[in-house]
A tleap script that builds the chain and sets N, CA, C and O, in Angstrom:
source leaprc.protein.ff14SB
mol = sequence {
  NILE GLY PHE SER THR PRO LEU TYR LEU CYS
  ARG LYS LYS LEU SER MET TYR ALA CYS VAL
  THR LYS VAL ILE PRO GLU ALA ASP VAL ASN
  ASP PRO PHE LYS ILE SER GLY CYS ILE LEU
  PHE PHE HIE PHE SER SER SER LEU TYR ILE
  THR ILE GLU LYS PHE GLN LEU GLU THR ASN
  GLU MET SER ALA TYR GLU SER CYS ASN SER
  ILE TRP SER ILE ILE ILE ASN LYS CGLN
}
set mol.1.N position { 0.928 -1.183 0.041 }
set mol.1.CA position { -0.013 0.001 -0.082 }
set mol.1.C position { 0.880 1.194 0.083 }
set mol.1.O position { 1.815 1.114 0.880 }
set mol.2.N position { 0.670 2.312 -0.610 }
set mol.2.CA position { 1.194 3.357 -1.016 }
set mol.2.C position { 1.155 4.333 0.289 }
set mol.2.O position { 0.223 4.184 1.079 }
set mol.3.N position { 2.100 5.285 0.524 }
set mol.3.CA position { 2.081 6.028 1.852 }
set mol.3.C position { 0.913 7.341 1.693 }
set mol.3.O position { 0.571 8.077 2.618 }
set mol.4.N position { 0.505 7.395 0.522 }
set mol.4.CA position { -0.660 8.239 0.276 }
set mol.4.C position { -1.998 7.874 -0.121 }
set mol.4.O position { -2.834 8.706 -0.476 }
set mol.5.N position { -2.206 6.606 -0.062 }
set mol.5.CA position { -3.466 6.076 -0.477 }
set mol.5.C position { -4.613 6.501 0.669 }
set mol.5.O position { -4.162 6.712 1.795 }
set mol.6.N position { -5.681 6.607 0.528 }
set mol.6.CA position { -6.771 6.729 1.541 }
set mol.6.C position { -6.920 5.766 2.665 }
set mol.6.O position { -7.160 6.053 3.837 }
set mol.7.N position { -6.736 4.517 2.121 }
set mol.7.CA position { -6.514 3.430 3.223 }
set mol.7.C position { -5.302 3.663 4.260 }
set mol.7.O position { -5.443 3.759 5.479 }
set mol.8.N position { -4.272 3.726 3.661 }
set mol.8.CA position { -3.316 4.019 4.442 }
set mol.8.C position { -3.262 5.100 5.375 }
set mol.8.O position { -2.782 4.952 6.499 }
set mol.9.N position { -3.764 6.253 4.935 }
set mol.9.CA position { -3.958 7.372 5.847 }
set mol.9.C position { -5.074 7.316 6.824 }
set mol.9.O position { -5.034 8.011 7.840 }
set mol.10.N position { -6.048 6.539 6.573 }
set mol.10.CA position { -7.015 6.212 7.491 }
set mol.10.C position { -6.588 5.191 8.564 }
set mol.10.O position { -7.070 5.311 9.690 }
set mol.11.N position { -5.730 4.207 8.304 }
set mol.11.CA position { -5.030 3.300 9.141 }
set mol.11.C position { -4.253 4.140 10.200 }
set mol.11.O position { -4.282 3.967 11.418 }
set mol.12.N position { -3.609 5.007 9.562 }
set mol.12.CA position { -2.490 5.808 10.464 }
set mol.12.C position { -3.450 6.831 11.383 }
set mol.12.O position { -3.037 7.177 12.490 }
set mol.13.N position { -4.501 7.213 10.979 }
set mol.13.CA position { -5.333 8.138 11.704 }
set mol.13.C position { -5.916 7.471 12.855 }
set mol.13.O position { -5.944 7.934 13.995 }
set mol.14.N position { -6.461 6.150 12.410 }
set mol.14.CA position { -7.034 5.251 13.565 }
set mol.14.C position { -6.075 4.835 14.660 }
set mol.14.O position { -6.489 4.772 15.817 }
set mol.15.N position { -4.711 4.521 14.337 }
set mol.15.CA position { -3.887 4.144 15.099 }
set mol.15.C position { -3.456 5.269 16.122 }
set mol.15.O position { -3.269 5.014 17.312 }
set mol.16.N position { -3.316 6.485 15.600 }
set mol.16.CA position { -3.031 7.686 16.472 }
set mol.16.C position { -4.356 7.676 17.382 }
set mol.16.O position { -4.209 7.566 18.599 }
set mol.17.N position { -5.380 7.764 16.948 }
set mol.17.CA position { -6.530 7.898 17.906 }
set mol.17.C position { -6.684 7.021 18.898 }
set mol.17.O position { -7.080 7.335 20.020 }
set mol.18.N position { -6.295 5.554 18.439 }
set mol.18.CA position { -6.270 4.555 19.614 }
set mol.18.C position { -5.247 4.725 20.658 }
set mol.18.O position { -5.458 4.496 21.849 }
set mol.19.N position { -4.007 5.180 20.116 }
set mol.19.CA position { -3.063 5.593 20.905 }
set mol.19.C position { -3.233 6.529 22.046 }
set mol.19.O position { -2.905 6.303 23.211 }
set mol.20.N position { -3.887 7.812 21.486 }
set mol.20.CA position { -4.168 8.743 22.582 }
set mol.20.C position { -5.311 8.548 23.380 }
set mol.20.O position { -5.201 8.801 24.580 }
set mol.21.N position { -6.550 8.085 22.872 }
set mol.21.CA position { -7.772 7.805 23.564 }
set mol.21.C position { -7.840 6.300 24.543 }
set mol.21.O position { -8.481 6.125 25.580 }
set mol.22.N position { -7.056 5.445 23.900 }
set mol.22.CA position { -7.060 4.059 24.269 }
set mol.22.C position { -8.508 3.375 23.936 }
set mol.22.O position { -8.847 2.305 24.442 }
set mol.23.N position { -9.299 4.096 23.054 }
set mol.23.CA position { -10.516 3.382 22.603 }
set mol.23.C position { -10.032 2.981 21.123 }
set mol.23.O position { -9.378 3.616 20.296 }
set mol.24.N position { -10.607 1.659 21.092 }
set mol.24.CA position { -10.387 1.016 19.864 }
set mol.24.C position { -11.832 0.701 19.175 }
set mol.24.O position { -12.411 -0.327 19.527 }
set mol.25.N position { -12.387 1.494 18.273 }
set mol.25.CA position { -13.367 1.251 17.646 }
set mol.25.C position { -13.631 -0.085 16.753 }
set mol.25.O position { -12.648 -0.538 16.167 }
set mol.26.N position { -14.821 -0.721 16.610 }
set mol.26.CA position { -15.158 -1.658 15.734 }
set mol.26.C position { -16.142 -1.372 14.744 }
set mol.26.O position { -17.177 -0.829 15.130 }
set mol.27.N position { -16.009 -1.633 13.567 }
set mol.27.CA position { -16.796 -1.082 12.561 }
set mol.27.C position { -17.747 -2.311 11.996 }
set mol.27.O position { -17.313 -3.368 11.537 }
set mol.28.N position { -19.088 -1.956 12.123 }
set mol.28.CA position { -19.985 -2.970 11.825 }
set mol.28.C position { -20.651 -2.214 10.475 }
set mol.28.O position { -21.342 -1.197 10.535 }
set mol.29.N position { -20.335 -2.845 9.400 }
set mol.29.CA position { -20.765 -2.140 8.088 }
set mol.29.C position { -22.412 -2.587 7.975 }
set mol.29.O position { -23.134 -1.783 7.386 }
set mol.30.N position { -22.935 -3.627 8.425 }
set mol.30.CA position { -24.358 -3.904 8.301 }
set mol.30.C position { -25.148 -2.984 9.342 }
set mol.30.O position { -26.358 -2.845 9.164 }
set mol.31.N position { -24.583 -2.408 10.321 }
set mol.31.CA position { -25.445 -1.880 11.308 }
set mol.31.C position { -24.850 -0.347 11.371 }
set mol.31.O position { -24.013 -0.292 12.272 }
set mol.32.N position { -24.989 0.729 10.801 }
set mol.32.CA position { -24.577 1.787 10.666 }
set mol.32.C position { -25.053 2.778 11.877 }
set mol.32.O position { -24.637 3.934 11.948 }
set mol.33.N position { -25.879 2.267 12.732 }
set mol.33.CA position { -26.290 2.739 14.012 }
set mol.33.C position { -25.791 2.300 15.177 }
set mol.33.O position { -26.102 2.735 16.286 }
set mol.34.N position { -24.885 1.294 14.904 }
set mol.34.CA position { -24.202 0.834 15.960 }
set mol.34.C position { -22.706 1.163 16.134 }
set mol.34.O position { -21.884 1.160 15.217 }
set mol.35.N position { -22.462 1.444 17.411 }
set mol.35.CA position { -21.014 2.169 17.733 }
set mol.35.C position { -20.502 0.917 18.664 }
set mol.35.O position { -21.255 0.622 19.592 }
set mol.36.N position { -19.391 0.211 18.523 }
set mol.36.CA position { -18.844 -0.804 19.408 }
set mol.36.C position { -17.595 -0.758 19.389 }
set mol.36.O position { -17.092 -0.204 18.412 }
set mol.37.N position { -16.791 -1.254 20.327 }
set mol.37.CA position { -15.448 -1.382 20.522 }
set mol.37.C position { -15.095 -1.855 21.825 }
set mol.37.O position { -15.822 -2.565 22.520 }
set mol.38.N position { -13.644 -1.326 22.222 }
set mol.38.CA position { -13.005 -1.752 23.374 }
set mol.38.C position { -12.293 -0.484 23.742 }
set mol.38.O position { -11.998 0.402 22.939 }
set mol.39.N position { -11.986 -0.477 25.326 }
set mol.39.CA position { -11.315 0.554 25.715 }
set mol.39.C position { -10.151 -0.252 26.845 }
set mol.39.O position { -10.384 -1.092 27.715 }
set mol.40.N position { -8.934 0.341 26.456 }
set mol.40.CA position { -7.985 -0.521 27.123 }
set mol.40.C position { -7.563 0.485 28.221 }
set mol.40.O position { -7.474 1.701 28.051 }
set mol.41.N position { -7.247 -0.373 29.693 }
set mol.41.CA position { -7.069 0.249 30.662 }
set mol.41.C position { -5.678 -0.382 31.324 }
set mol.41.O position { -5.561 -1.561 31.657 }
set mol.42.N position { -4.638 0.648 31.451 }
set mol.42.CA position { -3.217 0.063 31.856 }
set mol.42.C position { -3.282 0.227 33.403 }
set mol.42.O position { -3.701 1.220 33.997 }
set mol.43.N position { -2.812 -0.882 33.934 }
set mol.43.CA position { -2.856 -0.717 35.405 }
set mol.43.C position { -1.225 -0.681 35.719 }
set mol.43.O position { -0.565 -1.267 34.860 }
set mol.44.N position { -0.505 -0.122 36.750 }
set mol.44.CA position { 0.450 -0.255 36.921 }
set mol.44.C position { 0.619 -0.346 38.570 }
set mol.44.O position { 0.243 0.497 39.384 }
set mol.45.N position { 1.313 -1.647 38.845 }
set mol.45.CA position { 1.407 -2.129 40.480 }
set mol.45.C position { 2.885 -2.808 40.369 }
set mol.45.O position { 3.801 -2.222 39.791 }
set mol.46.N position { 3.022 -3.906 40.883 }
set mol.46.CA position { 4.288 -4.357 40.630 }
set mol.46.C position { 4.684 -4.869 39.375 }
set mol.46.O position { 5.857 -5.206 39.217 }
set mol.47.N position { 3.820 -4.976 38.420 }
set mol.47.CA position { 3.910 -5.229 37.147 }
set mol.47.C position { 2.723 -4.477 36.210 }
set mol.47.O position { 1.676 -4.026 36.675 }
set mol.48.N position { 3.065 -4.446 34.967 }
set mol.48.CA position { 1.891 -3.804 33.937 }
set mol.48.C position { 1.133 -4.869 33.560 }
set mol.48.O position { 1.603 -5.913 33.108 }
set mol.49.N position { -0.419 -4.568 33.787 }
set mol.49.CA position { -1.261 -5.355 33.472 }
set mol.49.C position { -2.478 -4.541 32.620 }
set mol.49.O position { -2.771 -3.393 32.956 }
set mol.50.N position { -3.043 -5.093 31.696 }
set mol.50.CA position { -4.002 -4.279 30.926 }
set mol.50.C position { -5.516 -5.057 30.899 }
set mol.50.O position { -5.586 -6.243 30.579 }
set mol.51.N position { -6.658 -4.305 31.251 }
set mol.51.CA position { -7.897 -4.932 31.199 }
set mol.51.C position { -8.600 -4.214 30.011 }
set mol.51.O position { -8.226 -3.171 29.473 }
set mol.52.N position { -9.594 -4.903 29.730 }
set mol.52.CA position { -10.272 -4.450 28.326 }
set mol.52.C position { -11.629 -4.631 28.774 }
set mol.52.O position { -12.150 -5.657 29.212 }
set mol.53.N position { -12.204 -3.308 28.574 }
set mol.53.CA position { -13.657 -3.349 28.603 }
set mol.53.C position { -14.390 -2.927 27.474 }
set mol.53.O position { -14.306 -1.768 27.067 }
set mol.54.N position { -15.242 -3.947 26.831 }
set mol.54.CA position { -15.918 -3.813 25.709 }
set mol.54.C position { -17.117 -2.695 25.650 }
set mol.54.O position { -17.555 -2.343 26.745 }
set mol.55.N position { -17.575 -2.222 24.715 }
set mol.55.CA position { -18.902 -1.326 24.883 }
set mol.55.C position { -19.664 -1.668 23.407 }
set mol.55.O position { -19.108 -2.206 22.450 }
set mol.56.N position { -20.850 -1.294 23.454 }
set mol.56.CA position { -21.791 -1.288 22.356 }
set mol.56.C position { -22.877 -0.325 22.557 }
set mol.56.O position { -23.589 -0.466 23.551 }
set mol.57.N position { -23.083 0.583 21.785 }
set mol.57.CA position { -24.121 1.489 21.808 }
set mol.57.C position { -24.944 1.610 20.567 }
set mol.57.O position { -24.484 1.495 19.431 }
set mol.58.N position { -26.272 1.867 20.882 }
set mol.58.CA position { -27.343 1.910 19.678 }
set mol.58.C position { -27.391 3.420 19.466 }
set mol.58.O position { -28.016 4.102 20.279 }
set mol.59.N position { -26.692 4.065 18.295 }
set mol.59.CA position { -26.634 5.382 18.258 }
set mol.59.C position { -28.194 6.061 17.667 }
set mol.59.O position { -28.437 7.261 17.790 }
set mol.60.N position { -29.050 5.205 17.102 }
set mol.60.CA position { -30.139 5.539 16.546 }
set mol.60.C position { -31.363 6.009 17.898 }
set mol.60.O position { -32.479 6.523 17.816 }
set mol.61.N position { -30.555 5.566 19.069 }
set mol.61.CA position { -31.594 5.749 20.343 }
set mol.61.C position { -31.061 6.968 21.221 }
set mol.61.O position { -31.706 7.479 22.137 }
set mol.62.N position { -29.823 7.349 20.819 }
set mol.62.CA position { -29.410 8.375 21.602 }
set mol.62.C position { -28.556 9.572 20.747 }
set mol.62.O position { -28.121 9.317 19.624 }
set mol.63.N position { -28.374 10.779 21.325 }
set mol.63.CA position { -27.801 11.896 20.329 }
set mol.63.C position { -26.207 11.543 20.660 }
set mol.63.O position { -25.738 10.678 21.401 }
set mol.64.N position { -25.594 12.481 19.880 }
set mol.64.CA position { -23.774 12.144 19.667 }
set mol.64.C position { -23.512 12.621 21.032 }
set mol.64.O position { -22.725 11.870 21.607 }
set mol.65.N position { -23.868 13.521 21.677 }
set mol.65.CA position { -23.389 14.002 23.128 }
set mol.65.C position { -23.672 12.691 24.035 }
set mol.65.O position { -22.775 12.164 24.693 }
set mol.66.N position { -24.959 12.232 24.009 }
set mol.66.CA position { -25.074 11.068 24.984 }
set mol.66.C position { -24.170 9.807 24.687 }
set mol.66.O position { -23.792 9.045 25.576 }
set mol.67.N position { -23.856 9.660 23.324 }
set mol.67.CA position { -22.912 8.716 22.887 }
set mol.67.C position { -21.664 8.823 23.612 }
set mol.67.O position { -21.155 7.952 24.319 }
set mol.68.N position { -21.186 10.085 23.340 }
set mol.68.CA position { -19.802 10.311 23.904 }
set mol.68.C position { -19.864 10.139 25.303 }
set mol.68.O position { -19.012 9.394 25.786 }
set mol.69.N position { -20.959 10.838 26.313 }
set mol.69.CA position { -20.803 10.597 27.552 }
set mol.69.C position { -20.876 9.307 28.104 }
set mol.69.O position { -20.361 9.132 29.208 }
set mol.70.N position { -21.544 8.172 27.403 }
set mol.70.CA position { -21.505 6.921 27.811 }
set mol.70.C position { -20.320 6.322 27.698 }
set mol.70.O position { -19.966 5.503 28.546 }
set mol.71.N position { -19.445 6.686 26.504 }
set mol.71.CA position { -18.011 6.102 26.512 }
set mol.71.C position { -17.270 6.728 27.523 }
set mol.71.O position { -16.428 5.985 28.029 }
set mol.72.N position { -17.331 8.031 28.037 }
set mol.72.CA position { -16.512 8.634 29.052 }
set mol.72.C position { -17.040 8.153 30.479 }
set mol.72.O position { -16.296 8.092 31.457 }
set mol.73.N position { -18.308 7.837 30.505 }
set mol.73.CA position { -18.729 7.284 31.928 }
set mol.73.C position { -17.885 5.943 32.000 }
set mol.73.O position { -17.172 5.849 32.999 }
set mol.74.N position { -17.857 5.040 31.227 }
set mol.74.CA position { -17.049 3.856 31.225 }
set mol.74.C position { -15.673 4.072 31.469 }
set mol.74.O position { -15.161 3.238 32.216 }
set mol.75.N position { -14.904 5.010 31.018 }
set mol.75.CA position { -13.673 5.189 31.187 }
set mol.75.C position { -13.380 5.655 32.581 }
set mol.75.O position { -12.463 5.209 33.271 }
set mol.76.N position { -14.273 6.636 32.962 }
set mol.76.CA position { -14.138 7.355 34.417 }
set mol.76.C position { -14.410 6.316 35.602 }
set mol.76.O position { -13.682 6.142 36.579 }
set mol.77.N position { -15.606 5.664 35.313 }
set mol.77.CA position { -15.828 4.648 36.459 }
set mol.77.C position { -14.785 3.382 36.464 }
set mol.77.O position { -14.648 2.675 37.463 }
set mol.78.N position { -14.146 3.195 35.383 }
set mol.78.CA position { -13.080 1.861 35.532 }
set mol.78.C position { -11.762 2.544 36.087 }
set mol.78.O position { -10.988 1.704 36.546 }
set mol.79.N position { -11.345 3.735 36.159 }
set mol.79.CA position { -10.135 4.140 36.727 }
set mol.79.C position { -9.996 4.221 38.245 }
set mol.79.O position { -8.932 4.578 38.750 }
savepdb mol mol.pdb
quit
């Protein structure tokens, strides 16, 4: 894949988004009203371990603001 193709650029943007937010989205092409994915939580004690929290939202039942708040609630309650 060339460095300037749309697919390459999309992968790089998604990678940067996941690194910054620790949210990894999963696309469902069959249901455009579903947002799902997982959130990574890094824990530092005597050693590093990671927990994964999966989420799934039906966006046709809530606003974009409510969707965002739902994801942030998961992040805040898990820390």
